[in-house]
C-alpha positions in Angstrom: 28.6 17.2 -22.0 29.0 18.4 -25.5 30.6 22.0 -25.8 27.9 22.8 -28.3 24.2 21.9 -28.0 22.3 20.3 -30.7 19.7 22.1 -32.7 17.1 19.2 -32.2 17.4 15.6 -30.3 15.1 12.9 -31.5 13.9 10.1 -28.9 12.9 7.1 -30.7 13.9 5.7 -33.9 10.6 4.0 -35.1 8.6 5.4 -38.3 8.1 8.9 -36.6 11.4 9.3 -35.1 13.0 8.1 -38.6 10.9 10.2 -40.8 11.6 13.5 -38.5 15.2 12.9 -38.8 15.1 12.2 -42.5 13.6 15.7 -42.9 15.5 17.7 -40.4 18.9 16.8 -41.6 18.2 18.3 -44.8 17.7 21.6 -43.3 21.4 22.1 -41.7 20.1 21.7 -38.3 22.3 19.6 -36.1 20.0 16.8 -35.3 20.6 13.4 -33.8 18.0 10.4 -33.7 18.4 8.1 -30.3 17.3 4.5 -29.9 17.4 1.1 -31.6 16.0 1.5 -35.1 12.4 0.1 -35.1 12.8 -1.7 -31.8 9.1 -1.7 -30.8 8.7 -3.4 -34.7 11.7 -6.2 -34.3 10.8 -7.1 -30.8 7.3 -6.5 -29.6 5.1 -7.2 -32.6 4.1 -10.9 -33.9 6.4 -12.4 -36.0 4.9 -13.2 -39.1 2.0 -10.7 -38.9 0.4 -9.1 -41.7 0.1 -5.2 -41.4 -3.6 -3.8 -40.9 -2.5 -0.9 -43.1 -2.4 -0.9 -46.7 0.8 -0.8 -48.7 0.6 2.6 -49.9 0.0 3.6 -46.2 2.8 2.2 -44.7 5.7 4.7 -45.7 8.1 6.2 -43.9 8.7 9.7 -45.2 11.6 11.7 -46.7 11.8 15.1 -48.2 11.3 13.9 -51.7 8.7 11.2 -50.9 11.2 8.7 -53.0 12.2 5.9 -50.2 8.8 4.5 -50.3 7.8 1.0 -49.7 6.7 0.7 -53.5 10.1 1.7 -54.6 12.0 -0.8 -52.0 10.0 -3.7 -52.7 10.6 -3.1 -56.6 14.1 -2.7 -56.3 14.6 -5.8 -54.2 11.7 -7.8 -56.3 9.2 -8.0 -53.3 5.8 -8.3 -54.4 3.7 -5.3 -53.8 0.5 -3.8 -54.4 -1.1 -0.4 -53.1 -4.0 -2.3 -51.4 -4.2 -5.9 -52.8 -0.9 -7.6 -51.2 -0.8 -7.2 -47.6 2.4 -6.2 -46.4 4.3 -9.0 -43.9 5.9 -7.1 -40.7 9.6 -8.5 -41.8 9.2 -6.9 -44.9 8.1 -3.3 -43.4 10.9 -3.7 -40.8 13.4 -4.5 -43.7 12.1 -1.6 -45.5 12.2 0.8 -42.7 16.0 -0.3 -41.6 17.1 0.4 -45.2 15.4 3.7 -44.7 17.5 4.6 -41.8 20.5 3.7 -43.4 20.0 5.7 -46.3 18.3 8.7 -44.7 19.4 8.9 -41.1 22.8 7.3 -41.1 24.1 9.2 -38.2 21.5 7.3 -36.0 22.7 6.9 -32.2 21.5 3.5 -31.1 22.2 4.4 -27.4 19.1 4.9 -25.2 18.5 8.1 -23.4 17.8 7.5 -19.8 16.9 11.4 -18.6 15.8 14.4 -20.1 16.0 17.8 -17.7 16.2 21.4 -18.2 19.9 23.1 -17.5 20.7 26.7 -18.1 17.6 27.1 -21.0 18.9 24.2 -23.0 18.0 20.1 -22.2 20.4 17.8 -20.7 19.9 14.0 -22.2 21.6 11.4 -20.1 22.8 8.7 -22.6 23.4 5.6 -20.6 25.3 5.7 -17.6 28.3 8.1 -18.5 27.5 10.3 -21.4 25.5 13.3 -22.2 24.5 16.0 -24.6 22.6 19.3 -24.7 19.8 20.2 -27.3 18.1 23.3 -27.7 15.0 21.3 -28.7 13.5 17.5 -28.2 11.4 15.7 -30.1 9.9 12.2 -28.3 9.0 10.1 -30.7 9.2 6.6 -28.6 5.8 5.3 -30.3 3.9 2.9 -28.4 6.8 1.4 -26.3 6.1 3.0 -23.0 1.8 2.9 -23.0 0.6 -0.8 -22.8 -2.6 -0.6 -21.2 -2.9 -3.9 -18.5 -6.4 -4.5 -17.1 -6.4 -3.6 -13.5 -8.2 -7.2 -12.8 -4.8 -8.6 -13.7 -2.6 -6.7 -11.4 -2.8 -8.9 -8.4 -0.8 -11.8 -10.9 2.6 -12.4 -10.9 4.2 -11.7 -14.1 4.8 -15.6 -15.0 1.3 -15.9 -14.7 0.1 -12.4 -17.0 1.6 -10.6 -19.4 1.1 -7.7 -22.2 0.9 -8.5 -26.0 3.6 -6.4 -26.5 5.6 -8.5 -24.3 6.0 -11.4 -27.2 7.9 -11.2 -30.4 7.7 -15.0 -30.6 5.6 -17.8 -29.0 7.8 -20.8 -28.7 8.0 -20.3 -24.9 4.1 -21.4 -25.1 4.4 -24.7 -27.1 2.2 -27.1 -25.2 0.9 -24.8 -22.8 -2.8 -23.4 -22.1 -3.1 -19.4 -23.0 -5.9 -17.0 -22.6 -5.6 -13.8 -25.2 -8.0 -11.1 -24.0 -9.1 -8.5 -26.2 -11.0 -8.5 -29.7 -9.0 -6.1 -31.8 -6.2 -6.9 -34.3 -3.6 -7.0 -31.4 -5.4 -10.2 -29.8 -6.1 -11.9 -33.0 -2.5 -11.5 -34.1 -1.2 -12.7 -30.6 -3.7 -15.1 -30.5 -2.2 -16.7 -34.0 1.4 -16.4 -32.8 0.6 -18.7 -29.8 -1.5 -20.9 -31.7 1.1 -21.4 -34.8 3.9 -21.9 -32.3 2.2 -24.6 -30.6 0.1 -23.4 -27.8 -3.4 -24.5 -26.8 -5.0 -20.8 -27.3 -8.6 -19.3 -25.9 -9.6 -15.8 -26.7 -11.8 -14.1 -24.7 -13.6 -10.9 -25.4 -16.5 -8.6 -24.5 -18.0 -8.1 -27.8 -20.6 -10.6 -29.0 -18.6 -11.1 -32.4 -15.1 -10.2 -34.0 -14.5 -7.6 -36.3 -12.1 -8.1 -39.7 -11.8 -5.2 -42.2 -13.0 -6.2 -45.5 -10.6 -7.1 -47.9 -10.0 -5.4 -51.5 -12.3 -8.0 -53.5 -11.3 -9.4 -56.7 -12.8 -6.5 -58.8 -11.7 -2.7 -59.0 -13.7 -0.4 -56.9 -16.5 1.2 -58.8 -17.1 5.0 -58.8 -19.9 4.7 -56.7 -18.0 2.5 -54.3 -15.2 5.3 -54.3 -17.5 8.3 -53.8 -19.6 6.2 -51.1 -16.6 5.1 -48.8 -13.2 7.2 -50.4 -9.7 5.8 -49.6 -7.8 6.9 -47.2 -4.6 5.6 -45.2 -7.0 4.6 -42.4 -9.1 2.8 -44.8 -12.2 3.6 -46.9 -14.7 6.1 -45.4 -15.5 9.8 -45.2 -14.7 10.3 -41.4 -11.5 8.5 -42.0 -10.6 10.3 -44.9 -11.4 13.9 -43.0 -8.9 12.7 -40.3 -6.2 12.1 -42.8 -6.8 14.9 -44.7 -7.6 17.5 -42.1 -5.7 17.0 -39.1 -5.3 20.8 -38.5 -9.2 21.4 -38.2 -9.7 18.2 -36.0 -6.9 19.9 -34.0 -9.2 22.5 -33.2 -12.0 20.9 -32.0 -12.7 21.0 -28.0 -10.6 18.6 -26.1 -13.3 16.2 -25.0 -14.6 15.9 -28.3 -11.1 15.1 -29.6 -10.4 12.6 -27.3 -13.8 10.5 -27.9 -13.4 10.4 -31.3 -9.9 9.0 -31.0 -11.3 6.5 -28.4 -14.0 5.3 -30.9 -13.0 5.7 -34.2 -11.8 2.3 -35.8 -12.6 0.5 -32.7 -11.7 -3.0 -32.3 -11.1 -4.9 -35.4 -8.7 -7.0 -37.3 -7.0 -6.6 -40.8 -8.7 -8.8 -43.2 -5.1 -10.8 -44.4 -5.1 -12.2 -40.9 -8.8 -13.9 -41.3 -8.2 -17.1 -42.6 -5.4 -18.0 -40.2 -7.5 -17.1 -37.1 -11.1 -18.2 -38.0 -12.0 -22.2 -37.4 -8.3 -22.6 -35.9 -8.6 -20.8 -32.5 -11.3 -21.1 -29.9 -13.4 -18.5 -28.7 -15.2 -17.4 -25.7 -17.1 -14.4 -26.4 -19.5 -11.6 -24.8 -17.4 -12.5 -21.5 -15.5 -9.8 -19.3 -13.1 -11.1 -16.7 -14.3 -9.7 -13.6 -11.5 -11.5 -11.1 -8.4 -13.4 -11.7 -6.3 -15.4 -9.1 -3.3 -17.6 -9.1 -4.3 -21.1 -8.9 -1.9 -23.9 -8.3 0.5 -23.7 -11.6 -2.2 -21.5 -13.4 -4.8 -18.7 -13.3 -8.6 -18.8 -12.2 -10.3 -16.7 -14.3 -13.9 -15.5 -13.4 -16.1 -14.4 -16.5 -19.2 -12.5 -16.3 -21.6 -13.0 -19.1 -24.0 -10.3 -20.9 -27.2 -12.4 -19.2 -25.3 -11.8 -15.6 -24.3 -15.0 -15.2 -20.6 -16.2 -14.2 -18.2 -18.7 -15.3 -14.7 -20.0 -14.4 -11.9 -20.8 -16.6 -8.6 -22.1 -15.8 -5.4 -21.5 -18.0 -1.4 -21.4 -17.4 -1.1 -17.6 -18.6 -3.1 -14.8 -19.7 -2.0 -12.6 -22.3 -3.8 -9.1 -22.3 -4.1 -7.8 -25.9 -5.8 -4.3 -24.8 -4.3 -2.2 -26.3 -2.0 1.1 -25.5 -3.1 4.4 -23.8 -0.7 7.3 -24.1 0.4 8.9 -20.3 2.8 11.3 -20.0 3.5 9.7 -16.3 4.7 6.4 -18.2 7.6 8.0 -19.8 10.5 7.6 -17.3 13.1 9.3 -19.2 11.3 12.9 -18.9 12.9 14.5 -15.4 9.6 14.9 -12.9 10.0 18.7 -13.1 10.0 18.5 -16.6 6.8 16.4 -16.7 5.1 18.6 -14.4 5.5 21.3 -16.6 3.7 19.9 -19.5 -0.2 20.4 -19.9 -2.0 17.3 -20.8 -5.2 16.1 -22.3 -6.4 13.2 -21.1 -3.2 12.0 -19.6 -1.3 13.1 -23.1 0.8 16.2 -23.5 -1.5 19.1 -25.3 0.2 20.1 -28.3 0.2 23.2 -30.6 -0.6 23.1 -34.3 3.6 22.2 -34.3 3.4 19.6 -32.2 5.1 21.4 -29.2 3.9 20.8 -25.9 3.2 23.5 -23.0 6.9 23.1 -22.2 8.8 25.3 -25.3 11.0 23.3 -26.9 9.6 19.8 -26.3 7.6 18.5 -29.1 5.8 15.0 -29.0 4.9 12.7 -31.9 3.1 9.4 -33.1 0.2 8.0 -30.3 1.2 10.6 -27.7 -0.2 13.2 -30.5 -3.1 11.5 -31.2 -5.7 13.2 -29.0 -4.1 16.7 -30.2 -4.2 15.5 -34.1 -6.4 12.4 -34.4 -6.3 8.7 -34.9 -4.2 9.0 -37.9 -1.4 9.4 -35.3 -2.1 5.6 -34.2 -0.5 4.6 -37.7 2.5 5.0 -39.4 0.8 6.9 -42.1 0.6 9.8 -39.7 4.3 10.2 -40.1 4.7 12.2 -43.4 2.1 15.0 -42.1 4.2 15.2 -38.7 7.7 15.3 -40.0 6.9 17.9 -42.6 4.8 20.0 -40.1 8.2 19.8 -37.9 10.5 20.7 -40.8 8.4 23.7 -41.4 8.2 24.9 -37.9 11.8 24.4 -37.0 13.3 25.6 -40.0 12.0 29.3 -38.9 13.4 28.8 -35.1 
């Protein structure tokens, strides 16, 4: 065990963890960020994907707001526009890795296996043999533990069903029949990944139509359009602008109201840059819900219910659930059980103070884990700036 405790240990090296690390290290606090950098983006996002967020909303956060995606692209002669040029996931990853090397150079890429309280501090087990202690812990693991699988698929073996987060490339499914379940961005992105890798893809969704966000258009937005649908880091609209500009007001809403907003705002919809790669190229069955799934020979037989009460059967070789992510404190295996039991929850996510601190003093949560407390912005990289600055302001005083 280290003789001296860290001031802050950050678990997770995605946009939120790296941003928090960049701010805290400038305060003179002994801070260490743990985890492989941008692991979720490098290993669990579809290769070739174009980000749903605009360029201006895809920054990591540093204290001076200098290491932006715009500046990175300018320095590396990469085409960029705040709204009109979609951001390839590979560019975003390279930008974030460059950010890490410059702003969080002391990153510890090892994984935290366990966190427990010991003598008023927190002991983090690193790998099998090493450990460190810290006065405070920031959990910034993002979506990596929160993949949501439909219960109807629970009886299928892993070789027959998986989550979209399990697939970075689609080459393993070349020439195979694949069903993708879902109607949002994850579903269309995964279907495109599989189709472009040579799979025979069918997308099945409960909705009667798929939604794609509207692109920026050929002409600048008029003053009336800007007033009617103001820009925000979540896209145009007064509601989105409210959620990005006033997360502290959102925090004061009743818990049930906050949860309902997070669940419903920006419902299933795909980014406009992916529209042309999907429509007319990938088959769809819309207005269907999977009500049963069973292994059948070398594949899977799905029973589908239609809106008018009929049932249909469809056979495929593999089912991919592109059904999103739901924060659940119980699904963070590195938190010791006694520690988890000390943290109050709101719809399974940690209940947080205005400073992102849980009901267990010294333990903080960011990103998707914080969405039920601070709003839909926490589901996107755009929320990293507000989070990092709030943590820095709070921890500076401790």
